[in-house]
VEXDREN-492599 format. One record per atom (N, C-alpha, C, O): atom name; x, y, z. Coordinates in nm, 4 decimals. Example, Ala and Ser with C-alpha at 12.3 -4.5 7.8 and 13.67 -1.06 7.14 Angstrom:
! residues 2
N,1.3190,-0.5690,0.7800
CA,1.2300,-0.4500,0.7800
C,1.3200,-0.3300,0.7800
O,1.4236,-0.3319,0.8465
N,1.2850,-0.2250,0.7080
CA,1.3670,-0.1060,0.7140
C,1.2900,0.0030,0.7870
O,1.3409,0.1138,0.8039
END
This chain:
! residues 199
N,6.6191,8.4657,11.9008
CA,6.7358,8.4733,11.9454
C,6.8112,8.5880,11.8537
O,6.7850,8.5902,11.7335
N,6.9101,8.6891,11.9120
CA,6.9216,8.8068,11.8275
C,7.0859,8.7156,11.7217
O,7.1477,8.6153,11.7574
N,7.1043,8.7834,11.6205
CA,7.2146,8.7221,11.5495
C,7.3210,8.7917,11.5876
O,7.3094,8.9082,11.6257
N,7.4475,8.7236,11.5816
CA,7.5916,8.7811,11.6463
C,7.6206,8.8851,11.5383
O,7.5772,8.8680,11.4244
N,7.6858,8.9822,11.5678
CA,7.7101,9.1163,11.4732
C,7.8585,9.0679,11.4314
O,7.9312,9.0282,11.5225
N,7.9070,9.0687,11.3010
CA,8.0418,9.0138,11.2629
C,8.1239,9.1656,11.3144
O,8.0767,9.2753,11.2842
N,8.2323,9.1529,11.3829
CA,8.3214,9.2439,11.4094
C,8.4221,9.3013,11.2660
O,8.4635,9.4160,11.2495
N,8.4411,9.1940,11.1840
CA,8.5216,9.2204,11.0818
C,8.4491,9.1574,10.9562
O,8.4251,9.0400,10.9283
N,8.4251,9.2641,10.8965
CA,8.3643,9.2181,10.7576
C,8.4091,9.1116,10.6461
O,8.5255,9.1401,10.6180
N,8.3745,9.0210,10.5840
CA,8.4460,8.9541,10.5037
C,8.5106,9.0254,10.3819
O,8.4436,9.1177,10.3355
N,8.6273,8.9988,10.3233
CA,8.6818,9.0785,10.1928
C,8.5644,9.0946,10.1236
O,8.5173,9.2049,10.0958
N,8.5017,8.9602,10.0868
CA,8.4039,8.9380,9.9616
C,8.2885,9.0507,9.9697
O,8.2262,9.0884,9.8704
N,8.2647,9.1070,10.1196
CA,8.1905,9.1790,10.1032
C,8.2329,9.3561,10.0874
O,8.1554,9.4505,10.0720
N,8.3893,9.3569,10.0982
CA,8.4312,9.4844,10.0800
C,8.3919,9.5583,9.9390
O,8.4036,9.4949,9.8341
N,8.3525,9.6721,9.9387
CA,8.3340,9.7594,9.7964
C,8.4314,9.8641,9.7866
O,8.4747,9.9279,9.8826
N,8.4615,9.8779,9.6761
CA,8.5158,10.0194,9.6647
C,8.4581,10.1367,9.6839
O,8.3443,10.1564,9.6413
N,8.5299,10.2353,9.7530
CA,8.4160,10.3734,9.7728
C,8.4114,10.4223,9.6353
O,8.4969,10.4080,9.5478
N,8.3113,10.4756,9.6301
CA,8.2434,10.5484,9.5041
C,8.3293,10.6875,9.4825
O,8.3334,10.7459,9.3742
N,8.3877,10.7258,9.5851
CA,8.4295,10.8672,9.5690
C,8.5999,10.8787,9.6069
O,8.6367,10.8704,9.7241
N,8.6834,10.8956,9.5103
CA,8.8012,10.9001,9.5678
C,8.8336,11.0103,9.6612
O,8.7596,11.1087,9.6615
N,8.9442,11.0047,9.7470
CA,8.9716,11.1069,9.8355
C,9.0321,11.2328,9.7577
O,9.1158,11.2172,9.6688
N,8.9975,11.3253,9.7862
CA,9.1094,11.4883,9.7539
C,9.2788,11.4064,9.7148
O,9.3506,11.3319,9.7814
N,9.2889,11.4534,9.6040
CA,9.4729,11.4602,9.5923
C,9.5303,11.5246,9.6989
O,9.4751,11.6133,9.7639
N,9.6687,11.4698,9.7225
CA,9.7381,11.5430,9.8349
C,9.8008,11.6787,9.7773
O,9.7974,11.7107,9.6585
N,9.8544,11.7477,9.8733
CA,9.9095,11.8976,9.8284
C,10.0320,11.8796,9.7476
O,10.0697,11.9651,9.6675
N,10.0976,11.7621,9.7699
CA,10.1992,11.7357,9.7016
C,10.2158,11.5681,9.6597
O,10.1992,11.4957,9.7578
N,10.2375,11.5145,9.5665
CA,10.2553,11.3722,9.5442
C,10.3211,11.2904,9.6318
O,10.2781,11.1983,9.7013
N,10.4356,11.3377,9.6189
CA,10.5566,11.3131,9.7553
C,10.6257,11.3837,9.7689
O,10.6231,11.4748,9.6861
N,10.7380,11.3913,9.8851
CA,10.8323,11.4741,9.9036
C,10.9646,11.3633,9.9137
O,10.9615,11.2439,9.9432
N,11.0835,11.4524,9.8768
CA,11.1941,11.4016,9.8960
C,11.2571,11.4600,10.0243
O,11.2524,11.5782,10.0583
N,11.3205,11.3522,10.0941
CA,11.4221,11.4325,10.2042
C,11.5245,11.3395,10.2409
O,11.5073,11.2199,10.2176
N,11.6522,11.3897,10.3077
CA,11.7423,11.3210,10.3160
C,11.7974,11.3551,10.4959
O,11.8073,11.4707,10.5371
N,11.8219,11.2565,10.5666
CA,11.8442,11.2482,10.7106
C,11.7064,11.3188,10.7832
O,11.7026,11.3967,10.8785
N,11.6128,11.2712,10.7153
CA,11.4967,11.3462,10.7818
C,11.4476,11.4748,10.7732
O,11.3486,11.5045,10.8400
N,11.5185,11.5825,10.6782
CA,11.4918,11.7008,10.6343
C,11.4707,11.6879,10.5101
O,11.5399,11.6190,10.4352
N,11.3450,11.7722,10.4682
CA,11.3115,11.7868,10.3116
C,11.3782,11.8592,10.2240
O,11.3844,11.9784,10.2544
N,11.4290,11.8297,10.1285
CA,11.4950,11.8727,10.0321
C,11.4028,11.9823,9.9539
O,11.2822,11.9775,9.9294
N,11.4948,12.0779,9.9244
CA,11.3975,12.2048,9.8533
C,11.4523,12.1338,9.6844
O,11.5599,12.1129,9.6282
N,11.3301,12.1188,9.6583
CA,11.3279,12.0863,9.4891
C,11.2404,12.1703,9.4120
O,11.1329,12.2194,9.4464
N,11.2966,12.1791,9.3118
CA,11.1848,12.2795,9.1839
C,11.0999,12.1903,9.1358
O,11.1176,12.0703,9.1151
N,10.9639,12.2864,9.1119
CA,10.8635,12.2220,9.0544
C,10.9006,12.2018,8.9067
O,10.9897,12.2575,8.8426
N,10.8068,12.1042,8.8653
CA,10.8521,12.0722,8.6777
C,10.7420,12.1531,8.6306
O,10.6585,12.2021,8.7066
N,10.7419,12.1683,8.4935
CA,10.6489,12.2203,8.4239
C,10.5994,12.1427,8.3310
O,10.6731,12.0989,8.2427
N,10.4776,12.1153,8.3351
CA,10.3930,12.0325,8.2626
C,10.3463,12.0376,8.1258
O,10.2695,12.1315,8.1054
N,10.3716,11.9608,8.0228
CA,10.3561,11.9957,7.8849
C,10.2355,11.9246,7.8597
O,10.2106,11.8204,7.9204
N,10.1514,11.9778,7.7666
CA,10.0270,11.9327,7.7114
C,10.0334,11.9562,7.5986
O,10.0456,12.0712,7.5566
N,10.0264,11.8451,7.5182
CA,10.0413,11.8431,7.3582
C,9.9037,11.9132,7.2924
O,9.7923,11.8765,7.3297
N,9.9193,12.0019,7.2065
CA,9.8594,12.1068,7.1292
C,9.7474,12.0351,7.0513
O,9.6399,12.0879,7.0228
N,9.7823,11.9136,7.0210
CA,9.6939,11.8173,6.9520
C,9.5809,11.7436,7.0105
O,9.4796,11.7002,6.9557
N,9.6211,11.7382,7.1401
CA,9.5316,11.6693,7.2129
C,9.3993,11.6804,7.2273
O,9.3607,11.7870,7.2753
N,9.3050,11.5869,7.1946
CA,9.1571,11.6260,7.1859
C,9.1192,11.5773,7.3284
O,9.1800,11.4889,7.3889
N,9.0060,11.6491,7.3771
CA,8.9445,11.6318,7.5250
C,9.0691,11.6149,7.6113
O,9.0855,11.5020,7.6577
N,9.1697,11.7185,7.6438
CA,9.2743,11.7028,7.7336
C,9.2590,11.7190,7.8577
O,9.1713,11.7944,7.8998
N,9.3499,11.6441,7.9478
CA,9.3243,11.6266,8.0892
C,9.3642,11.7647,8.1442
O,9.4522,11.8339,8.0930
N,9.2946,11.7981,8.2494
CA,9.3236,11.9136,8.2994
C,9.3803,11.9167,8.4236
O,9.3310,11.8530,8.5167
N,9.5132,12.0076,8.4396
CA,9.5688,11.9684,8.5545
C,9.5806,12.1146,8.6529
O,9.6652,12.1508,8.7348
N,9.4448,12.1821,8.5986
CA,9.3814,12.3057,8.6963
C,9.4045,12.2817,8.8652
O,9.4377,12.3704,8.9439
N,9.3819,12.1591,8.8944
CA,9.3498,12.1084,9.0257
C,9.4826,12.0877,9.0911
O,9.4929,12.0904,9.2137
N,9.5938,12.0652,9.0045
CA,9.7380,12.0432,9.0749
C,9.8167,12.1511,9.0422
O,9.9339,12.1162,9.0280
N,9.7992,12.2621,9.0258
CA,9.8582,12.3726,9.0025
C,9.9727,12.3843,9.1004
O,10.0810,12.4272,9.0608
N,9.9514,12.3425,9.2475
CA,10.0698,12.3532,9.3401
C,10.1757,12.2487,9.3231
O,10.2748,12.2442,9.3960
N,10.1487,12.1491,9.2072
CA,10.2260,12.0584,9.1919
C,10.3530,12.0823,9.0787
O,10.4567,12.0163,9.0716
N,10.3081,12.2076,8.9853
CA,10.3987,12.2368,8.8593
C,10.4217,12.3744,8.8773
O,10.3474,12.4568,8.9307
N,10.5320,12.3902,8.8273
CA,10.5717,12.5681,8.8236
C,10.4774,12.6257,8.7076
O,10.4358,12.7403,8.7244
N,10.4447,12.5661,8.6065
CA,10.3543,12.6012,8.5376
C,10.3031,12.4732,8.4361
O,10.3592,12.3651,8.4180
N,10.2026,12.5141,8.3891
CA,10.1276,12.4334,8.2733
C,10.1480,12.4684,8.1518
O,10.0881,12.5742,8.1325
N,10.2195,12.4222,8.0299
CA,10.2169,12.4819,7.9095
C,10.1623,12.4125,7.7937
O,10.1485,12.2943,7.8253
N,10.1325,12.4288,7.6980
CA,10.0572,12.3500,7.5898
C,10.1818,12.3839,7.4559
O,10.2137,12.4979,7.4223
N,10.2394,12.2535,7.3933
CA,10.3238,12.2744,7.3213
C,10.3230,12.1646,7.2110
O,10.2888,12.0577,7.2616
N,10.3484,12.1540,7.0797
CA,10.3530,12.0318,6.9902
C,10.4840,11.9546,7.0558
O,10.5966,12.0042,7.0595
N,10.4473,11.8209,7.1079
CA,10.5077,11.7489,7.1553
C,10.5705,11.6355,7.0608
O,10.4779,11.5689,7.0145
N,10.6985,11.5890,7.0148
CA,10.7591,11.4906,6.9346
C,10.6565,11.3660,6.9418
O,10.6052,11.3175,6.8409
N,10.6343,11.3229,7.0645
CA,10.5620,11.2103,7.0914
C,10.4611,11.2130,7.2255
O,10.4932,11.2842,7.3207
N,10.3565,11.1453,7.2293
CA,10.2866,11.1436,7.3370
C,10.1800,11.2805,7.3471
O,10.1757,11.3716,7.2644
N,10.1146,11.2712,7.4440
CA,10.0011,11.3898,7.4673
C,10.0501,11.4641,7.5880
O,10.0039,11.5775,7.6006
N,10.1555,11.4125,7.7019
CA,10.1699,11.5000,7.7987
C,10.3443,11.4701,7.8385
O,10.3844,11.3544,7.8255
N,10.4209,11.5550,7.8760
CA,10.5583,11.5361,7.9061
C,10.5937,11.6530,8.0393
O,10.5132,11.7186,8.1056
N,10.7156,11.6497,8.0460
CA,10.7726,11.7441,8.1557
C,10.8667,11.8559,8.0773
O,10.9277,11.7960,7.9887
N,10.8916,11.9609,8.0779
CA,10.9726,12.0624,8.0621
C,11.0998,12.0097,8.0424
O,11.1543,11.9760,8.1475
N,11.1610,11.9929,7.9462
CA,11.3089,11.9500,7.9759
C,11.3156,11.8184,7.9769
O,11.4223,11.7762,8.0216
N,11.2328,11.7314,7.9407
CA,11.2332,11.5821,7.9385
C,11.1181,11.5258,7.8496
O,11.0427,11.4318,7.8744
N,11.1241,11.6195,7.7222
CA,11.0220,11.5826,7.6286
C,11.0733,11.4788,7.5321
O,10.9899,11.4437,7.4486
N,11.1997,11.4179,7.5242
CA,11.2386,11.3171,7.4802
C,11.2882,11.2231,7.5536
O,11.3721,11.1429,7.5126
N,11.2480,11.2247,7.6510
CA,11.2681,11.1097,7.7423
C,11.1693,11.0671,7.8460
O,11.1930,10.9650,7.9105
N,11.0423,11.1479,7.8716
CA,10.9303,11.1127,7.9426
C,10.7890,11.1509,7.8551
O,10.7525,11.2636,7.8217
N,10.7326,11.0422,7.8331
CA,10.6240,11.0415,7.7438
C,10.4611,10.9916,7.8073
O,10.4524,10.8740,7.8427
N,10.3791,11.0502,7.8160
CA,10.2756,10.9929,7.8357
C,10.1712,10.9603,7.7391
O,10.1466,11.0618,7.6739
N,10.0920,10.8512,7.6987
CA,9.9994,10.8616,7.5813
C,9.8702,10.8399,7.6751
O,9.8685,10.7766,7.7807
N,9.7714,10.9006,7.6186
CA,9.6300,10.8792,7.6784
C,9.5252,10.8513,7.6051
O,9.5054,10.9270,7.5100
N,9.4562,10.7693,7.6206
CA,9.3128,10.7257,7.5477
C,9.2218,10.6929,7.6060
O,9.2390,10.6140,7.6990
N,9.0689,10.7476,7.5695
CA,8.9645,10.7115,7.6438
C,8.9402,10.5604,7.5702
O,9.0283,10.5106,7.5003
N,8.8134,10.4954,7.5937
CA,8.7761,10.3847,7.5700
C,8.7502,10.3755,7.4130
O,8.7983,10.2867,7.3427
N,8.6674,10.4795,7.3661
CA,8.6502,10.4778,7.1915
C,8.7934,10.5012,7.1216
O,8.8070,10.4490,7.0109
N,8.8985,10.5721,7.1730
CA,9.0179,10.6306,7.1045
C,9.1068,10.5132,7.1195
O,9.2013,10.5110,7.0407
N,9.0968,10.4108,7.2073
CA,9.1685,10.2501,7.2353
C,9.1401,10.2028,7.1318
O,9.2164,10.1785,7.0383
N,9.0004,10.1810,7.1402
CA,8.9768,10.0533,7.0427
C,8.9546,10.1200,6.8867
O,8.9142,10.0449,6.7979
N,8.9778,10.2398,6.8615
CA,8.9974,10.2769,6.6997
C,9.1370,10.2478,6.6873
O,9.1790,10.1839,6.5908
N,9.2386,10.3053,6.8104
CA,9.3967,10.2767,6.7771
C,9.4092,10.1139,6.7536
O,9.4729,10.0731,6.6565
N,9.3616,10.0443,6.8234
CA,9.3834,9.8955,6.8274
C,9.3220,9.8558,6.6918
O,9.3520,9.7445,6.6484
N,9.2482,9.9258,6.6277
CA,9.2094,9.8347,6.5152
C,9.2171,9.9295,6.4123
O,9.3307,9.9554,6.3727
N,9.1279,9.9842,6.3625
CA,9.1574,10.1076,6.2368
C,9.3060,10.1604,6.2197
O,9.3816,10.1543,6.1227
N,9.3209,10.2086,6.3331
CA,9.4690,10.2604,6.3057
C,9.5699,10.2191,6.3713
O,9.6575,10.2964,6.4099
N,9.5723,10.0663,6.3975
CA,9.6795,9.9918,6.4422
C,9.8188,10.0196,6.4118
O,9.9083,10.0409,6.4936
N,9.8269,10.0169,6.2891
CA,10.0000,10.0010,6.2477
C,10.0350,10.1250,6.3149
O,10.1201,10.1079,6.4022
N,9.9835,10.2795,6.2964
CA,10.0399,10.3761,6.3359
C,10.0527,10.3817,6.4867
O,10.1530,10.4397,6.5280
N,9.9714,10.3331,6.5736
CA,9.9779,10.3173,6.7027
C,10.0562,10.2468,6.7509
O,10.1188,10.2803,6.8514
N,10.0733,10.1228,6.6865
CA,10.1799,10.0325,6.7485
C,10.3195,10.0985,6.7049
O,10.4096,10.0818,6.7871
N,10.3435,10.1511,6.6208
CA,10.4600,10.2331,6.5780
C,10.4865,10.3358,6.6892
O,10.5927,10.3402,6.7513
N,10.3907,10.4114,6.7081
CA,10.4115,10.4962,6.8371
C,10.4595,10.4518,6.9686
O,10.5427,10.5107,7.0376
N,10.3894,10.3244,7.0010
CA,10.4102,10.2578,7.1480
C,10.5524,10.2175,7.1083
O,10.6437,10.2466,7.1855
N,10.5755,10.1610,7.0083
CA,10.7467,10.0685,6.9737
C,10.8248,10.2453,6.9831
O,10.9080,10.2437,7.0738
N,10.8206,10.3241,6.9451
CA,10.9019,10.4728,6.9730
C,10.9115,10.4782,7.1219
O,11.0119,10.4537,7.1888
N,10.7701,10.5205,7.1730
CA,10.7909,10.5040,7.3154
C,10.8528,10.4265,7.4283
O,10.9010,10.4736,7.5313
N,10.8414,10.2655,7.3833
CA,10.9114,10.1904,7.4724
C,11.0673,10.1923,7.4355
O,11.1287,10.0927,7.4738
N,11.1231,10.2658,7.3838
CA,11.2688,10.2765,7.3713
C,11.3087,10.4124,7.4689
O,11.4188,10.4633,7.4893
N,11.1904,10.4447,7.5136
CA,11.2257,10.6133,7.6088
C,11.2601,10.5436,7.7618
O,11.2202,10.4310,7.7916
N,11.3251,10.6132,7.8354
CA,11.3516,10.5818,7.9759
C,11.2103,10.5803,8.0506
O,11.1906,10.4948,8.1369
N,11.1067,10.6785,8.0169
CA,11.0014,10.6924,8.0815
C,10.8731,10.7335,8.0104
O,10.8413,10.8475,7.9763
N,10.7877,10.5908,7.9901
CA,10.6676,10.6231,7.9049
C,10.5617,10.5416,7.9673
O,10.5843,10.4293,8.0122
N,10.4304,10.6062,7.9706
CA,10.3353,10.5310,8.0358
C,10.2269,10.5594,7.9040
O,10.2202,10.6547,7.8264
N,10.1421,10.4280,7.9151
CA,9.9991,10.4268,7.8297
C,9.8987,10.4656,7.9449
O,9.9002,10.3968,8.0470
N,9.8237,10.5572,7.9360
CA,9.7067,10.5649,8.0335
C,9.5850,10.5798,7.9683
O,9.5675,10.6719,7.8887
N,9.4728,10.4725,8.0026
CA,9.3501,10.4463,7.9614
C,9.2420,10.5101,8.0973
O,9.2298,10.4797,8.2160
N,9.1780,10.6093,8.0091
CA,9.0652,10.6356,8.1010
C,8.9344,10.5740,8.1175
O,8.8247,10.6237,8.0922
N,8.9621,10.4563,8.1645
CA,8.8338,10.3600,8.1428
C,8.8873,10.2473,8.2340
O,9.0057,10.2202,8.2543
N,8.7705,10.1826,8.2885
CA,8.8128,10.0684,8.3699
C,8.8543,9.9571,8.2861
O,8.8218,9.9495,8.1677
N,8.9268,9.8692,8.3467
CA,8.9972,9.7595,8.2660
C,8.8675,9.6476,8.2242
O,8.8649,9.5986,8.1112
N,8.7726,9.6172,8.3174
CA,8.6563,9.5975,8.3120
C,8.5440,9.6132,8.2172
O,8.4596,9.5328,8.1774
N,8.5648,9.7354,8.1920
CA,8.4855,9.8055,8.0292
C,8.5781,9.7705,7.9268
O,8.5270,9.6995,7.8402
N,8.6949,9.7973,7.9099
CA,8.7594,9.7412,7.8308
C,8.7351,9.5795,7.7699
O,8.7441,9.5414,7.6532
N,8.7068,9.5140,7.8724
CA,8.7132,9.3597,7.8499
C,8.5537,9.3470,7.8304
O,8.5186,9.2294,7.8394
N,8.4508,9.4341,7.8067
CA,8.3080,9.4174,7.7953
C,8.2545,9.4486,7.6689
O,8.2888,9.5563,7.6201
N,8.1705,9.3698,7.6003
CA,8.1134,9.3847,7.4483
C,8.0626,9.5262,7.4317
O,7.9754,9.5753,7.5034
N,8.1322,9.5973,7.3173
CA,8.1043,9.7497,7.2611
C,8.0015,9.7248,7.2122
O,7.9859,9.6265,7.1398
N,7.8945,9.8214,7.2456
CA,7.7450,9.8295,7.1610
C,7.7962,9.9362,7.0623
O,7.8537,10.0426,7.0852
N,7.7576,9.8754,6.9397
CA,7.7681,9.9642,6.8091
C,7.9146,9.9681,6.7455
O,7.9494,10.0499,6.6604
N,8.0065,9.8534,6.8070
CA,8.1159,9.8435,6.7426
C,8.1464,9.6991,6.7049
O,8.0950,9.6105,6.7732
N,8.2281,9.6663,6.5990
CA,8.2409,9.5280,6.5878
C,8.3800,9.4730,6.6397
O,8.4375,9.3732,6.5961
N,8.4243,9.5585,6.7429
CA,8.5753,9.5140,6.8034
C,8.5290,9.4234,6.8976
O,8.4247,9.4266,6.9629
N,8.6279,9.3340,6.8969
CA,8.6359,9.2224,7.0043
C,8.7169,9.2669,7.1424
O,8.8390,9.2819,7.1439
N,8.6320,9.2858,7.2572
CA,8.7233,9.3084,7.3921
C,8.8717,9.2217,7.3939
O,8.9872,9.2553,7.4202
N,8.8114,9.0996,7.3544
CA,8.9580,9.0102,7.4145
C,9.0467,9.0773,7.3174
O,9.1472,9.1220,7.3727
N,9.0419,9.0973,7.1976
CA,9.1639,9.1144,7.1179
C,9.2121,9.2580,7.1796
O,9.3334,9.2770,7.1882
N,9.1087,9.3741,7.2290
CA,9.1663,9.4823,7.2674
C,9.2536,9.4434,7.4046
O,9.3624,9.4952,7.4296
N,9.1990,9.3600,7.4756
CA,9.2555,9.3259,7.6234
C,9.3793,9.2671,7.6046
O,9.4687,9.3081,7.6787
N,9.4113,9.1676,7.5113
CA,9.5254,9.1017,7.4444
C,9.6236,9.1805,7.4123
O,9.7385,9.1471,7.4414
N,9.5938,9.3167,7.3372
CA,9.6687,9.3862,7.2610
C,9.7560,9.4538,7.3780
O,9.8787,9.4591,7.3697
N,9.6669,9.5178,7.5147
CA,9.7516,9.5631,7.6029
C,9.8333,9.4908,7.6689
O,9.9436,9.5354,7.7005
N,9.7953,9.3722,7.6999
CA,9.8824,9.2960,7.7508
C,10.0101,9.2504,7.6828
O,10.1121,9.2023,7.7323
N,9.9746,9.2814,7.5395
CA,10.1184,9.2462,7.4149
C,10.2252,9.3595,7.4646
O,10.3450,9.3470,7.4897
N,10.1390,9.4766,7.4704
CA,10.2382,9.6203,7.4809
C,10.2895,9.5764,7.6114
O,10.4117,9.5645,7.6031
N,10.2372,9.5420,7.7507
CA,10.2983,9.5268,7.8513
C,10.4462,9.4278,7.8449
O,10.5595,9.4511,7.8871
N,10.3923,9.3172,7.7775
CA,10.4865,9.2146,7.7922
C,10.5952,9.1833,7.6771
O,10.6991,9.1196,7.6945
N,10.5472,9.2452,7.5463
CA,10.6064,9.2407,7.4295
C,10.7173,9.3601,7.4207
O,10.8382,9.3434,7.4045
N,10.6413,9.4982,7.4368
CA,10.7264,9.6145,7.4255
C,10.7867,9.6816,7.5790
O,10.8578,9.7805,7.5968
N,10.7297,9.5888,7.6749
CA,10.7589,9.6569,7.8130
C,10.7380,9.7704,7.8615
O,10.8057,9.8391,7.9380
N,10.6257,9.7893,7.8057
CA,10.5559,9.9457,7.8156
C,10.4257,9.9543,7.9153
O,10.3275,9.8842,7.8907
N,10.4274,10.0288,8.0113
CA,10.3495,10.0163,8.1283
C,10.2193,10.0907,8.0914
O,10.2223,10.1994,8.0337
N,10.1140,10.0334,8.1239
CA,9.9778,10.0748,8.0937
C,9.9255,10.0684,8.2457
O,9.9626,9.9937,8.3362
N,9.8044,10.1940,8.2458
CA,9.7613,10.2019,8.3759
C,9.5993,10.2336,8.2992
O,9.5767,10.2890,8.1916
N,9.4935,10.1701,8.4089
CA,9.3770,10.1981,8.3648
C,9.2894,10.2885,8.4805
O,9.2927,10.2571,8.5995
N,9.2319,10.3736,8.4433
CA,9.1756,10.4813,8.5388
C,8.9983,10.4671,8.5320
O,8.9309,10.4787,8.4297
N,8.9551,10.4432,8.6497
CA,8.7870,10.4633,8.6384
C,8.7094,10.5862,8.5659
O,8.6022,10.5899,8.5055
N,8.8072,10.6861,8.5965
CA,8.7121,10.8198,8.5242
C,8.8273,10.9017,8.4897
O,8.9377,10.8921,8.5434
N,8.7952,10.9835,8.3965
CA,8.8820,11.0806,8.3327
C,8.9480,11.1595,8.4561
O,9.0701,11.1751,8.4550
N,8.8658,11.2132,8.5700
CA,8.9266,11.3074,8.6693
C,9.0477,11.2390,8.7249
O,9.1576,11.2938,8.7336
N,9.0129,11.0757,8.7745
CA,9.1290,11.0475,8.8148
C,9.2634,11.0149,8.7383
O,9.3813,11.0062,8.7726
N,9.1884,10.9997,8.6101
CA,9.3272,10.9956,8.4784
C,9.4283,11.1216,8.5124
O,9.5485,11.1026,8.5311
N,9.3721,11.2416,8.5178
CA,9.4073,11.3375,8.5459
C,9.5257,11.3584,8.6882
O,9.6235,11.4324,8.6984
N,9.4731,11.2710,8.7728
CA,9.5511,11.2965,8.9180
C,9.6741,11.1736,8.8616
O,9.7893,11.2075,8.8886
N,9.6651,11.0858,8.8140
CA,9.7740,10.9809,8.7950
C,9.8931,11.0648,8.7035
O,10.0089,11.0905,8.7363
N,9.8185,11.0986,8.5731
CA,9.9188,11.1569,8.5129
C,9.9846,11.2732,8.5694
O,10.1076,11.2756,8.5644
N,9.9235,11.3679,8.6213
CA,10.0064,11.4565,8.7090
C,10.1056,11.4175,8.8076
O,10.2055,11.4884,8.8201
N,10.0893,11.3051,8.8851
CA,10.1518,11.2775,8.9683
C,10.2800,11.2093,8.8985
O,10.3927,11.2361,8.9402
N,10.2602,11.1217,8.7929
CA,10.3406,11.0572,8.7127
C,10.4590,11.1543,8.6629
O,10.5798,11.1338,8.6745
N,10.3924,11.2691,8.6025
CA,10.4839,11.3673,8.5752
C,10.5811,11.4322,8.6377
O,10.6939,11.4559,8.5944
N,10.5205,11.4696,8.7734
CA,10.5589,11.4871,8.9026
C,10.6694,11.4154,8.9435
O,10.7820,11.4631,8.9575
N,10.6296,11.2731,8.9674
CA,10.7394,11.2179,9.0259
C,10.8492,11.1607,8.9259
O,10.9554,11.1220,8.9746
N,10.8280,11.1532,8.7808
CA,10.9372,11.1394,8.6843
C,11.0294,11.2665,8.6845
O,11.1479,11.2501,8.6557
N,10.9871,11.3817,8.7125
CA,11.0985,11.5088,8.7201
C,11.1651,11.4676,8.8358
O,11.2863,11.4475,8.8441
N,11.0581,11.4522,8.9511
CA,11.1746,11.4576,9.0784
C,11.2678,11.3564,9.0915
O,11.3765,11.3817,9.1436
N,11.2407,11.2442,9.0513
CA,11.3426,11.1121,9.0370
C,11.4632,11.1841,8.9837
O,11.5551,11.2216,9.0566
N,11.4591,11.2023,8.8508
CA,11.5400,11.2950,8.7670
C,11.6437,11.3941,8.8251
O,11.7666,11.3874,8.8236
N,11.5621,11.4869,8.8762
CA,11.6461,11.5776,8.9780
C,11.7335,11.5422,9.0566
O,11.8496,11.5830,9.0612
N,11.6645,11.4370,9.1459
CA,11.7499,11.3723,9.2448
C,11.8564,11.3166,9.2117
O,11.9445,11.3175,9.2976
N,11.8815,11.2618,9.1037
CA,11.9681,11.1720,9.0456
C,12.0800,11.2828,8.9877
O,12.1941,11.2854,9.0338
N,12.0398,11.3653,8.8919
CA,12.1323,11.4580,8.8353
C,12.1804,11.5608,8.9392
O,12.2818,11.6176,8.8985
N,12.1410,11.6019,9.0574
CA,12.1995,11.6845,9.1618
C,12.2532,11.5963,9.2712
O,12.2697,11.6532,9.3791
N,12.2844,11.4661,9.2645
CA,12.3680,11.3789,9.3468
C,12.3046,11.3410,9.4700
O,12.3720,11.3280,9.5722
N,12.1679,11.3205,9.4684
CA,12.0963,11.2439,9.5799
C,12.0458,11.1299,9.5746
O,11.9719,11.0699,9.6526
N,12.1040,11.0948,9.4471
CA,12.0460,10.9364,9.4498
C,11.8943,10.9318,9.3894
O,11.8215,11.0309,9.3846
N,11.8644,10.8251,9.3523
CA,11.7493,10.7886,9.2963
C,11.6300,10.7190,9.3716
O,11.5640,10.6256,9.3262
N,11.6119,10.7827,9.5008
CA,11.5372,10.7559,9.5904
C,11.4319,10.8687,9.6791
O,11.4688,10.9861,9.6823
N,11.3592,10.8471,9.7186
CA,11.2926,10.9629,9.7848
C,11.3275,10.9778,9.9565
O,11.2876,11.0783,10.0153
N,11.3687,10.9202,9.9961
CA,11.3868,10.9103,10.1604
C,11.4828,10.8052,10.1893
O,11.4832,10.6982,10.1286
N,11.5639,10.8354,10.2816
CA,11.6904,10.7276,10.3528
C,11.6180,10.6035,10.3662
O,11.5411,10.5906,10.4613
N,11.6362,10.4948,10.2677
CA,11.5876,10.3433,10.3260
C,11.4670,10.3169,10.2446
O,11.4215,10.2045,10.2237
N,11.4177,10.4295,10.1994
CA,11.2598,10.4162,10.1166
C,11.2750,10.4198,9.9676
O,11.3875,10.4196,9.9177
N,11.1798,10.4227,9.9037
CA,11.1881,10.4496,9.7616
C,11.2742,10.5667,9.7083
O,11.2805,10.5887,9.5873
END
């Protein structure tokens, strides 16, 4: 007797697609009354001391230009917002070192970031990898994970984990673009939302 085919697969059988879709032409658009606003593009700032920096070459249409400059705090920012918008980026090895060997310095940096209106910690590693035993390292995955939760709960500083370095590039580029856009809308009397009745 032939087996019946299930029309809707169980959510337990769903798997994440291995290849993310390409990024959009622009992360978001601002409109009022159904008409798109003419908004300027931000200038992305990459700290000159950043090792293995994220590349925003794929997102040139999102920015007026991309500059390298010594930032007072963090690894990435937006031109004109260097003292209010900060992104700190860590790969897994750097995150482990920052929460162990360099803990005091890193915590002080995170405390400074927590006082700014727009701060984000981006880890270019999956959360499952952060919570897994580290070969050749004495660090405890639980301690690193709980330190991240303490950053979120104690400092109220958001963090996001991305599966790949490339996905981290898109997330940071989009965060910088949107932070600038919301700030521009507010400063120019349009309110802090993208479209009427929406975000």
